[in-house]
N, CA, C, O and the ligand as a Tripos MOL2 file, in Angstrom:
@<TRIPOS>MOLECULE
protein
  257   255    65     0     0
PROTEIN
NO_CHARGES

@<TRIPOS>ATOM
      1 N         -17.3630   18.6060   20.2860 N.3       1 MET1
      2 CA        -17.4170   18.0620   18.9280 C.3       1 MET1
      3 C         -18.6430   17.1770   18.7430 C.2       1 MET1
      4 O         -18.8500   16.2290   19.5000 O.2       1 MET1
      5 N         -19.4210   17.4760   17.7770 N.am      2 SER2
      6 CA        -20.5750   16.6260   17.4970 C.3       2 SER2
      7 C         -20.4760   16.1030   16.0720 C.2       2 SER2
      8 O         -20.2830   16.8570   15.1180 O.2       2 SER2
      9 N         -20.6100   14.8190   15.9640 N.am      3 GLU3
     10 CA        -20.5060   14.2130   14.6400 C.3       3 GLU3
     11 C         -21.8730   13.8600   14.0940 C.2       3 GLU3
     12 O         -22.6800   13.2130   14.7610 O.2       3 GLU3
     13 N         -22.1150   14.2900   12.8850 N.am      4 GLU4
     14 CA        -23.3870   13.9490   12.2650 C.3       4 GLU4
     15 C         -23.1870   12.7430   11.3660 C.2       4 GLU4
     16 O         -22.3370   12.7270   10.4770 O.2       4 GLU4
     17 N         -23.9820   11.7620   11.6250 N.am      5 THR5
     18 CA        -23.8790   10.5540   10.8170 C.3       5 THR5
     19 C         -24.9280   10.5900    9.7150 C.2       5 THR5
     20 O         -25.9160    9.8570    9.7430 O.2       5 THR5
     21 N         -24.6880   11.4450    8.7660 N.am      6 SER6
     22 CA        -25.6320   11.5580    7.6600 C.3       6 SER6
     23 C         -24.9090   11.3210    6.3480 C.2       6 SER6
     24 O         -23.8080   11.8280    6.1350 O.2       6 SER6
     25 N         -25.5100   10.5760    5.5010 N.am      7 SER7
     26 CA        -24.9080   10.3080    4.2070 C.3       7 SER7
     27 C         -25.3860   11.3690    3.2220 C.2       7 SER7
     28 O         -26.4220   11.2270    2.5710 O.2       7 SER7
     29 N         -24.6180   12.4090    3.1370 N.am      8 SER8
     30 CA        -25.0410   13.5240    2.2980 C.3       8 SER8
     31 C         -24.3340   13.4830    0.9450 C.2       8 SER8
     32 O         -23.7410   14.4640    0.4990 O.2       8 SER8
     33 N         -24.4160   12.3280    0.3170 N.am      9 GLY9
     34 CA        -23.8750   12.2420   -1.0490 C.3       9 GLY9
     35 C         -22.4040   11.9220   -1.1030 C.2       9 GLY9
     36 O         -21.9790   11.1340   -1.9480 O.2       9 GLY9
     37 N         -21.6340   12.4940   -0.2500 N.am     10 ARG10
     38 CA        -20.1960   12.2740   -0.3170 C.3      10 ARG10
     39 C         -19.8300   10.8630    0.1240 C.2      10 ARG10
     40 O         -20.3200   10.3540    1.1320 O.2      10 ARG10
     41 N         -18.9790   10.2670   -0.6430 N.am     11 ARG11
     42 CA        -18.5250    8.9210   -0.2890 C.3      11 ARG11
     43 C         -17.5290    8.9910    0.8460 C.2      11 ARG11
     44 O         -16.6110    9.8120    0.8530 O.2      11 ARG11
     45 N         -17.7320    8.1190    1.7920 N.am     12 MET12
     46 CA        -16.7850    8.0560    2.8970 C.3      12 MET12
     47 C         -15.8350    6.8930    2.6650 C.2      12 MET12
     48 O         -16.2160    5.7250    2.7380 O.2      12 MET12
     49 N         -14.6250    7.2340    2.3920 N.am     13 ARG13
     50 CA        -13.6330    6.1860    2.1660 C.3      13 ARG13
     51 C         -13.1400    5.6570    3.5070 C.2      13 ARG13
     52 O         -13.1490    6.3610    4.5160 O.2      13 ARG13
     53 N         -12.7150    4.4150    3.4900 N.am     14 PRO14
     54 CA        -12.0550    3.8900    4.6900 C.3      14 PRO14
     55 C         -10.6570    4.4630    4.7970 C.2      14 PRO14
     56 O          -9.9990    4.7490    3.7970 O.2      14 PRO14
     57 N         -10.2340    4.6190    6.0020 N.am     15 CYS15
     58 CA         -8.9070    5.1600    6.2460 C.3      15 CYS15
     59 C          -7.8420    4.2370    5.6380 C.2      15 CYS15
     60 O          -7.8330    3.0380    5.9130 O.2      15 CYS15
     61 N          -6.9550    4.7890    4.8220 N.am     16 PRO16
     62 CA         -5.9200    3.9690    4.1870 C.3      16 PRO16
     63 C          -4.9120    3.4160    5.1830 C.2      16 PRO16
     64 O          -4.1470    2.5090    4.8570 O.2      16 PRO16
     65 N          -4.9090    3.9470    6.3650 N.am     17 ILE17
     66 CA         -3.9510    3.4860    7.3630 C.3      17 ILE17
     67 C          -4.5260    2.3500    8.1850 C.2      17 ILE17
     68 O          -3.9020    1.2970    8.3110 O.2      17 ILE17
     69 N          -5.6920    2.5500    8.7370 N.am     18 CYS18
     70 CA         -6.2270    1.5330    9.6360 C.3      18 CYS18
     71 C          -7.5690    0.9880    9.1580 C.2      18 CYS18
     72 O          -8.1860    0.1640    9.8320 O.2      18 CYS18
     73 N          -8.0180    1.4510    7.9910 N.am     19 SER19
     74 CA         -9.2470    0.9390    7.3750 C.3      19 SER19
     75 C         -10.5170    1.2650    8.1580 C.2      19 SER19
     76 O         -11.5780    0.6850    7.9250 O.2      19 SER19
     77 N         -10.3850    2.1910    9.0780 N.am     20 LYS20
     78 CA        -11.5910    2.6490    9.7480 C.3      20 LYS20
     79 C         -12.2830    3.6790    8.8670 C.2      20 LYS20
     80 O         -11.7140    4.1650    7.8890 O.2      20 LYS20
     81 N         -13.4990    3.9960    9.2230 N.am     21 LEU21
     82 CA        -14.2330    4.9640    8.4360 C.3      21 LEU21
     83 C         -13.6110    6.3550    8.6020 C.2      21 LEU21
     84 O         -13.3180    6.8050    9.7090 O.2      21 LEU21
     85 N         -13.4290    6.9980    7.4820 N.am     22 SER22
     86 CA        -12.7930    8.3130    7.5420 C.3      22 SER22
     87 C         -13.7700    9.3620    8.0570 C.2      22 SER22
     88 O         -14.9890    9.2100    7.9750 O.2      22 SER22
     89 N         -13.2030   10.4030    8.5770 N.am     23 THR23
     90 CA        -14.0220   11.4900    9.0790 C.3      23 THR23
     91 C         -13.7410   12.7530    8.2730 C.2      23 THR23
     92 O         -12.6170   12.9670    7.8200 O.2      23 THR23
     93 N         -14.7490   13.5790    8.0980 N.am     24 PRO24
     94 CA        -14.5640   14.8210    7.3370 C.3      24 PRO24
     95 C         -13.4680   15.6870    7.9350 C.2      24 PRO24
     96 O         -12.8410   16.4930    7.2480 O.2      24 PRO24
     97 N         -13.2580   15.5040    9.2040 N.am     25 ASP25
     98 CA        -12.2720   16.3120    9.9110 C.3      25 ASP25
     99 C         -10.8550   16.0100    9.4510 C.2      25 ASP25
    100 O          -9.9950   16.8890    9.4010 O.2      25 ASP25
    101 N         -10.6370   14.7430    9.1160 N.am     26 ALA26
    102 CA         -9.2870   14.3370    8.7440 C.3      26 ALA26
    103 C          -9.2830   13.5730    7.4340 C.2      26 ALA26
    104 O          -8.3840   12.7740    7.1700 O.2      26 ALA26
    105 N         -10.2910   13.8240    6.6190 N.am     27 TYR27
    106 CA        -10.4170   13.1330    5.3400 C.3      27 TYR27
    107 C          -9.1140   13.1640    4.5540 C.2      27 TYR27
    108 O          -8.4460   14.1980    4.5420 O.2      27 TYR27
    109 N          -8.7220   12.0760    3.8960 N.am     28 PRO28
    110 CA         -9.4290   10.7970    3.8130 C.3      28 PRO28
    111 C          -9.0670    9.8260    4.9360 C.2      28 PRO28
    112 O          -9.2530    8.6160    4.8070 O.2      28 PRO28
    113 N          -8.5690   10.3510    5.9950 N.am     29 PHE29
    114 CA         -8.1770    9.4830    7.0980 C.3      29 PHE29
    115 C          -9.2430    9.5100    8.1830 C.2      29 PHE29
    116 O         -10.1630   10.3280    8.1580 O.2      29 PHE29
    117 N          -9.0980    8.6100    9.1220 N.am     30 CYS30
    118 CA        -10.0850    8.5400   10.1890 C.3      30 CYS30
    119 C          -9.7630    9.5350   11.2830 C.2      30 CYS30
    120 O         -10.6360    9.9650   12.0380 O.2      30 CYS30
    121 N          -8.5090    9.8850   11.3510 N.am     31 SER31
    122 CA         -8.1010   10.8330   12.3740 C.3      31 SER31
    123 C          -6.8220   11.5310   11.9420 C.2      31 SER31
    124 O          -6.1350   11.0950   11.0190 O.2      31 SER31
    125 N          -6.5290   12.5870   12.6070 N.am     32 LYS32
    126 CA         -5.3140   13.3170   12.2570 C.3      32 LYS32
    127 C          -4.0760   12.4910   12.5580 C.2      32 LYS32
    128 O          -3.0070   12.6850   11.9810 O.2      32 LYS32
    129 N          -4.2600   11.5910   13.4570 N.am     33 ARG33
    130 CA         -3.1510   10.7110   13.8060 C.3      33 ARG33
    131 C          -2.7470    9.8640   12.6030 C.2      33 ARG33
    132 O          -1.5660    9.7370   12.2800 O.2      33 ARG33
    133 N          -3.7570    9.2870   11.9460 N.am     34 CYS34
    134 CA         -3.4780    8.4660   10.7800 C.3      34 CYS34
    135 C          -2.9480    9.3250    9.6380 C.2      34 CYS34
    136 O          -2.0820    8.8950    8.8750 O.2      34 CYS34
    137 N          -3.4670   10.5230    9.5280 N.am     35 ALA35
    138 CA         -2.9720   11.4340    8.5060 C.3      35 ALA35
    139 C          -1.4930   11.6980    8.7410 C.2      35 ALA35
    140 O          -0.7020   11.7970    7.8030 O.2      35 ALA35
    141 N          -1.1520   11.8050    9.9810 N.am     36 ASP36
    142 CA          0.2280   12.0440   10.3600 C.3      36 ASP36
    143 C           1.0980   10.8380   10.0260 C.2      36 ASP36
    144 O           2.2210   10.9700    9.5400 O.2      36 ASP36
    145 N           0.5530    9.6770   10.2960 N.am     37 ILE37
    146 CA          1.2710    8.4420   10.0060 C.3      37 ILE37
    147 C           1.5390    8.3380    8.5120 C.2      37 ILE37
    148 O           2.6350    7.9820    8.0790 O.2      37 ILE37
    149 N           0.5170    8.6560    7.7430 N.am     38 ASP38
    150 CA          0.6600    8.5720    6.2960 C.3      38 ASP38
    151 C           1.7030    9.5650    5.8090 C.2      38 ASP38
    152 O           2.5000    9.2680    4.9190 O.2      38 ASP38
    153 N           1.6830   10.7200    6.3930 N.am     39 LEU39
    154 CA          2.6380   11.7530    6.0220 C.3      39 LEU39
    155 C           4.0600   11.2780    6.2840 C.2      39 LEU39
    156 O           4.9630   11.4680    5.4690 O.2      39 LEU39
    157 N           4.2280   10.6680    7.4230 N.am     40 HIS40
    158 CA          5.5600   10.1860    7.7840 C.3      40 HIS40
    159 C           5.9870    9.0460    6.8630 C.2      40 HIS40
    160 O           7.1510    8.9350    6.4800 O.2      40 HIS40
    161 N           5.0280    8.2150    6.5230 N.am     41 ARG41
    162 CA          5.3270    7.1150    5.6110 C.3      41 ARG41
    163 C           5.8270    7.6520    4.2880 C.2      41 ARG41
    164 O           6.8650    7.2460    3.7670 O.2      41 ARG41
    165 N           5.0540    8.5700    3.7740 N.am     42 TRP42
    166 CA          5.3730    9.1550    2.4830 C.3      42 TRP42
    167 C           6.7340    9.8190    2.5460 C.2      42 TRP42
    168 O           7.5550    9.7010    1.6360 O.2      42 TRP42
    169 N           6.9430   10.5080    3.6290 N.am     43 PHE43
    170 CA          8.1990   11.2180    3.8190 C.3      43 PHE43
    171 C           9.3630   10.2380    3.8550 C.2      43 PHE43
    172 O          10.3980   10.4610    3.2290 O.2      43 PHE43
    173 N           9.1820    9.1720    4.5830 N.am     44 ASN44
    174 CA         10.2440    8.1820    4.7160 C.3      44 ASN44
    175 C          10.5260    7.4900    3.3920 C.2      44 ASN44
    176 O          11.6750    7.1910    3.0660 O.2      44 ASN44
    177 N           9.4670    7.2410    2.6350 N.am     45 GLU45
    178 CA          9.6490    6.5490    1.3690 C.3      45 GLU45
    179 C          10.4310    7.3900    0.3880 C.2      45 GLU45
    180 O          11.2590    6.8810   -0.3680 O.2      45 GLU45
    181 N          10.1650    8.6600    0.4070 N.am     46 SER46
    182 CA         10.8340    9.5410   -0.5500 C.3      46 SER46
    183 C          12.2670    9.8350   -0.1140 C.2      46 SER46
    184 O          13.0900   10.3390   -0.8780 O.2      46 SER46
    185 N          12.5180    9.5090    1.1010 N.am     47 TYR47
    186 CA         13.8730    9.7250    1.6040 C.3      47 TYR47
    187 C          14.5200    8.4080    2.0200 C.2      47 TYR47
    188 O          15.2410    8.3260    3.0140 O.2      47 TYR47
    189 N          14.2370    7.3970    1.2310 N.am     48 THR48
    190 CA         14.7730    6.0900    1.5640 C.3      48 THR48
    191 C          16.2770    6.0410    1.3340 C.2      48 THR48
    192 O          16.7600    6.2180    0.2160 O.2      48 THR48
    193 N          16.9750    5.8060    2.3780 N.am     49 VAL49
    194 CA         18.4230    5.7110    2.2780 C.3      49 VAL49
    195 C          18.8090    4.2400    2.3570 C.2      49 VAL49
    196 O          18.4080    3.5280    3.2780 O.2      49 VAL49
    197 N          19.5940    3.7960    1.3760 N.am     50 PRO50
    198 CA         20.0360    2.3990    1.4170 C.3      50 PRO50
    199 C          20.9470    2.1370    2.6050 C.2      50 PRO50
    200 O          22.1270    2.4880    2.6140 O.2      50 PRO50
    201 N          20.3600    1.5190    3.5870 N.am     51 VAL51
    202 CA         21.1280    1.2400    4.7970 C.3      51 VAL51
    203 C          21.6100   -0.2020    4.7800 C.2      51 VAL51
    204 O          20.8190   -1.1360    4.6420 O.2      51 VAL51
    205 N          22.8710   -0.3630    4.9170 N.am     52 VAL52
    206 CA         23.4230   -1.7100    4.9620 C.3      52 VAL52
    207 C          23.4970   -2.1520    6.4140 C.2      52 VAL52
    208 O          24.3510   -1.7200    7.1880 O.2      52 VAL52
    209 N          22.5840   -3.0130    6.7380 N.am     53 GLU53
    210 CA         22.5710   -3.4740    8.1250 C.3      53 GLU53
    211 C          23.3330   -4.7720    8.2620 C.2      53 GLU53
    212 O          23.0510   -5.7600    7.5850 O.2      53 GLU53
    213 N          24.2710   -4.7460    9.1230 N.am     54 THR54
    214 CA         25.0500   -5.9450    9.3700 C.3      54 THR54
    215 C          24.7470   -6.4570   10.7690 C.2      54 THR54
    216 O          25.1710   -5.8930   11.7770 O.2      54 THR54
    217 N          24.0180   -7.5160   10.7830 N.am     55 ASP55
    218 CA         23.5810   -8.0480   12.0710 C.3      55 ASP55
    219 C          24.7290   -8.7110   12.8340 C.2      55 ASP55
    220 O          24.7830   -8.7090   14.0640 O.2      55 ASP55
    221 N          25.6310   -9.2720   12.0520 N.am     56 ASP56
    222 CA         26.7150  -10.0060   12.7000 C.3      56 ASP56
    223 C          27.7410   -9.0750   13.3460 C.2      56 ASP56
    224 O          28.2670   -9.3350   14.4280 O.2      56 ASP56
    225 N          27.9910   -8.0100   12.6500 N.am     57 ILE57
    226 CA         29.0210   -7.1000   13.1510 C.3      57 ILE57
    227 C          28.4190   -6.0910   14.1230 C.2      57 ILE57
    228 O          27.5650   -5.2790   13.7690 O.2      57 ILE57
    229 N          28.8830   -6.1740   15.3160 N.am     58 GLU58
    230 CA         28.4310   -5.1950   16.3060 C.3      58 GLU58
    231 C          29.6410   -4.5330   16.9340 C.2      58 GLU58
    232 O          30.3470   -5.1150   17.7570 O.2      58 GLU58
    233 N          29.8500   -3.3230   16.5240 N.am     59 ASP59
    234 CA         30.9900   -2.5960   17.0620 C.3      59 ASP59
    235 C          30.5630   -1.7370   18.2430 C.2      59 ASP59
    236 O          29.7790   -0.7990   18.0980 O.2      59 ASP59
    237 N          31.0830   -2.0680   19.3880 N.am     60 PRO60
    238 CA         30.7900   -1.2400   20.5670 C.3      60 PRO60
    239 C          31.4200    0.1380   20.4160 C.2      60 PRO60
    240 O          30.8880    1.1580   20.8520 O.2      60 PRO60
    241 N          32.5620    0.1080   19.7880 N.am     61 GLU61
    242 CA         33.2170    1.3880   19.5490 C.3      61 GLU61
    243 C          32.9870    1.7920   18.1030 C.2      61 GLU61
    244 O          33.7350    1.4250   17.1960 O.2      61 GLU61
    245 N          31.9470    2.5440   17.9330 N.am     62 ASP62
    246 CA         31.5610    2.9360   16.5910 C.3      62 ASP62
    247 C          31.9820    4.3750   16.3230 C.2      62 ASP62
    248 O          31.3480    5.3160   16.8020 O.2      62 ASP62
    249 N          33.0420    4.5370   15.5640 N.am     63 PRO63
    250 CA         33.5130    5.8940   15.2580 C.3      63 PRO63
    251 C          32.5840    6.5880   14.2710 C.2      63 PRO63
    252 O          32.4490    6.1390   13.1330 O.2      63 PRO63
    253 N          31.9540    7.6540   14.6800 N.am     64 LYS64
    254 CA         31.0280    8.3050   13.7820 C.3      64 LYS64
    255 C          31.5950    9.6280   13.2660 C.2      64 LYS64
    256 O          30.9380   10.3190   12.4880 O.2      64 LYS64
    257 ZN         -7.0980    5.5490   10.5570 Zn       65 ZN65
@<TRIPOS>BOND
     1     1     2 1
     2     2     3 1
     3     3     4 2
     4     3     5 am
     5     5     6 1
     6     6     7 1
     7     7     8 2
     8     7     9 am
     9     9    10 1
    10    10    11 1
    11    11    12 2
    12    11    13 am
    13    13    14 1
    14    14    15 1
    15    15    16 2
    16    15    17 am
    17    17    18 1
    18    18    19 1
    19    19    20 2
    20    19    21 am
    21    21    22 1
    22    22    23 1
    23    23    24 2
    24    23    25 am
    25    25    26 1
    26    26    27 1
    27    27    28 2
    28    27    29 am
    29    29    30 1
    30    30    31 1
    31    31    32 2
    32    31    33 am
    33    33    34 1
    34    34    35 1
    35    35    36 2
    36    35    37 am
    37    37    38 1
    38    38    39 1
    39    39    40 2
    40    39    41 am
    41    41    42 1
    42    42    43 1
    43    43    44 2
    44    43    45 am
    45    45    46 1
    46    46    47 1
    47    47    48 2
    48    47    49 am
    49    49    50 1
    50    50    51 1
    51    51    52 2
    52    51    53 am
    53    53    54 1
    54    54    55 1
    55    55    56 2
    56    55    57 am
    57    57    58 1
    58    58    59 1
    59    59    60 2
    60    59    61 am
    61    61    62 1
    62    62    63 1
    63    63    64 2
    64    63    65 am
    65    65    66 1
    66    66    67 1
    67    67    68 2
    68    67    69 am
    69    69    70 1
    70    70    71 1
    71    71    72 2
    72    71    73 am
    73    73    74 1
    74    74    75 1
    75    75    76 2
    76    75    77 am
    77    77    78 1
    78    78    79 1
    79    79    80 2
    80    79    81 am
    81    81    82 1
    82    82    83 1
    83    83    84 2
    84    83    85 am
    85    85    86 1
    86    86    87 1
    87    87    88 2
    88    87    89 am
    89    89    90 1
    90    90    91 1
    91    91    92 2
    92    91    93 am
    93    93    94 1
    94    94    95 1
    95    95    96 2
    96    95    97 am
    97    97    98 1
    98    98    99 1
    99    99   100 2
   100    99   101 am
   101   101   102 1
   102   102   103 1
   103   103   104 2
   104   103   105 am
   105   105   106 1
   106   106   107 1
   107   107   108 2
   108   107   109 am
   109   109   110 1
   110   110   111 1
   111   111   112 2
   112   111   113 am
   113   113   114 1
   114   114   115 1
   115   115   116 2
   116   115   117 am
   117   117   118 1
   118   118   119 1
   119   119   120 2
   120   119   121 am
   121   121   122 1
   122   122   123 1
   123   123   124 2
   124   123   125 am
   125   125   126 1
   126   126   127 1
   127   127   128 2
   128   127   129 am
   129   129   130 1
   130   130   131 1
   131   131   132 2
   132   131   133 am
   133   133   134 1
   134   134   135 1
   135   135   136 2
   136   135   137 am
   137   137   138 1
   138   138   139 1
   139   139   140 2
   140   139   141 am
   141   141   142 1
   142   142   143 1
   143   143   144 2
   144   143   145 am
   145   145   146 1
   146   146   147 1
   147   147   148 2
   148   147   149 am
   149   149   150 1
   150   150   151 1
   151   151   152 2
   152   151   153 am
   153   153   154 1
   154   154   155 1
   155   155   156 2
   156   155   157 am
   157   157   158 1
   158   158   159 1
   159   159   160 2
   160   159   161 am
   161   161   162 1
   162   162   163 1
   163   163   164 2
   164   163   165 am
   165   165   166 1
   166   166   167 1
   167   167   168 2
   168   167   169 am
   169   169   170 1
   170   170   171 1
   171   171   172 2
   172   171   173 am
   173   173   174 1
   174   174   175 1
   175   175   176 2
   176   175   177 am
   177   177   178 1
   178   178   179 1
   179   179   180 2
   180   179   181 am
   181   181   182 1
   182   182   183 1
   183   183   184 2
   184   183   185 am
   185   185   186 1
   186   186   187 1
   187   187   188 2
   188   187   189 am
   189   189   190 1
   190   190   191 1
   191   191   192 2
   192   191   193 am
   193   193   194 1
   194   194   195 1
   195   195   196 2
   196   195   197 am
   197   197   198 1
   198   198   199 1
   199   199   200 2
   200   199   201 am
   201   201   202 1
   202   202   203 1
   203   203   204 2
   204   203   205 am
   205   205   206 1
   206   206   207 1
   207   207   208 2
   208   207   209 am
   209   209   210 1
   210   210   211 1
   211   211   212 2
   212   211   213 am
   213   213   214 1
   214   214   215 1
   215   215   216 2
   216   215   217 am
   217   217   218 1
   218   218   219 1
   219   219   220 2
   220   219   221 am
   221   221   222 1
   222   222   223 1
   223   223   224 2
   224   223   225 am
   225   225   226 1
   226   226   227 1
   227   227   228 2
   228   227   229 am
   229   229   230 1
   230   230   231 1
   231   231   232 2
   232   231   233 am
   233   233   234 1
   234   234   235 1
   235   235   236 2
   236   235   237 am
   237   237   238 1
   238   238   239 1
   239   239   240 2
   240   239   241 am
   241   241   242 1
   242   242   243 1
   243   243   244 2
   244   243   245 am
   245   245   246 1
   246   246   247 1
   247   247   248 2
   248   247   249 am
   249   249   250 1
   250   250   251 1
   251   251   252 2
   252   251   253 am
   253   253   254 1
   254   254   255 1
   255   255   256 2
@<TRIPOS>SUBSTRUCTURE
     1 MET1         2 RESIDUE 1 A MET
     2 SER2         6 RESIDUE 1 A SER
     3 GLU3        10 RESIDUE 1 A GLU
     4 GLU4        14 RESIDUE 1 A GLU
     5 THR5        18 RESIDUE 1 A THR
     6 SER6        22 RESIDUE 1 A SER
     7 SER7        26 RESIDUE 1 A SER
     8 SER8        30 RESIDUE 1 A SER
     9 GLY9        34 RESIDUE 1 A GLY
    10 ARG10       38 RESIDUE 1 A ARG
    11 ARG11       42 RESIDUE 1 A ARG
    12 MET12       46 RESIDUE 1 A MET
    13 ARG13       50 RESIDUE 1 A ARG
    14 PRO14       54 RESIDUE 1 A PRO
    15 CYS15       58 RESIDUE 1 A CYS
    16 PRO16       62 RESIDUE 1 A PRO
    17 ILE17       66 RESIDUE 1 A ILE
    18 CYS18       70 RESIDUE 1 A CYS
    19 SER19       74 RESIDUE 1 A SER
    20 LYS20       78 RESIDUE 1 A LYS
    21 LEU21       82 RESIDUE 1 A LEU
    22 SER22       86 RESIDUE 1 A SER
    23 THR23       90 RESIDUE 1 A THR
    24 PRO24       94 RESIDUE 1 A PRO
    25 ASP25       98 RESIDUE 1 A ASP
    26 ALA26      102 RESIDUE 1 A ALA
    27 TYR27      106 RESIDUE 1 A TYR
    28 PRO28      110 RESIDUE 1 A PRO
    29 PHE29      114 RESIDUE 1 A PHE
    30 CYS30      118 RESIDUE 1 A CYS
    31 SER31      122 RESIDUE 1 A SER
    32 LYS32      126 RESIDUE 1 A LYS
    33 ARG33      130 RESIDUE 1 A ARG
    34 CYS34      134 RESIDUE 1 A CYS
    35 ALA35      138 RESIDUE 1 A ALA
    36 ASP36      142 RESIDUE 1 A ASP
    37 ILE37      146 RESIDUE 1 A ILE
    38 ASP38      150 RESIDUE 1 A ASP
    39 LEU39      154 RESIDUE 1 A LEU
    40 HIS40      158 RESIDUE 1 A HIS
    41 ARG41      162 RESIDUE 1 A ARG
    42 TRP42      166 RESIDUE 1 A TRP
    43 PHE43      170 RESIDUE 1 A PHE
    44 ASN44      174 RESIDUE 1 A ASN
    45 GLU45      178 RESIDUE 1 A GLU
    46 SER46      182 RESIDUE 1 A SER
    47 TYR47      186 RESIDUE 1 A TYR
    48 THR48      190 RESIDUE 1 A THR
    49 VAL49      194 RESIDUE 1 A VAL
    50 PRO50      198 RESIDUE 1 A PRO
    51 VAL51      202 RESIDUE 1 A VAL
    52 VAL52      206 RESIDUE 1 A VAL
    53 GLU53      210 RESIDUE 1 A GLU
    54 THR54      214 RESIDUE 1 A THR
    55 ASP55      218 RESIDUE 1 A ASP
    56 ASP56      222 RESIDUE 1 A ASP
    57 ILE57      226 RESIDUE 1 A ILE
    58 GLU58      230 RESIDUE 1 A GLU
    59 ASP59      234 RESIDUE 1 A ASP
    60 PRO60      238 RESIDUE 1 A PRO
    61 GLU61      242 RESIDUE 1 A GLU
    62 ASP62      246 RESIDUE 1 A ASP
    63 PRO63      250 RESIDUE 1 A PRO
    64 LYS64      254 RESIDUE 1 A LYS
    65 ZN65       257 GROUP 0 **** ****
């Protein structure tokens, strides 16, 4: 893999995940890893389930 550091008109946005410079390979992210993270974030947000967490109650025997 060889990266060319040339500003050929296209704006390079910073990665929305880690604010590093994005790469054409994983635009607009810096890497596919961050793209993956963003995907998971988006996925989780759209599937937000209201979870009632009770810190005080800890049932060792949790009938599921
Ligand atoms: Zn990143």
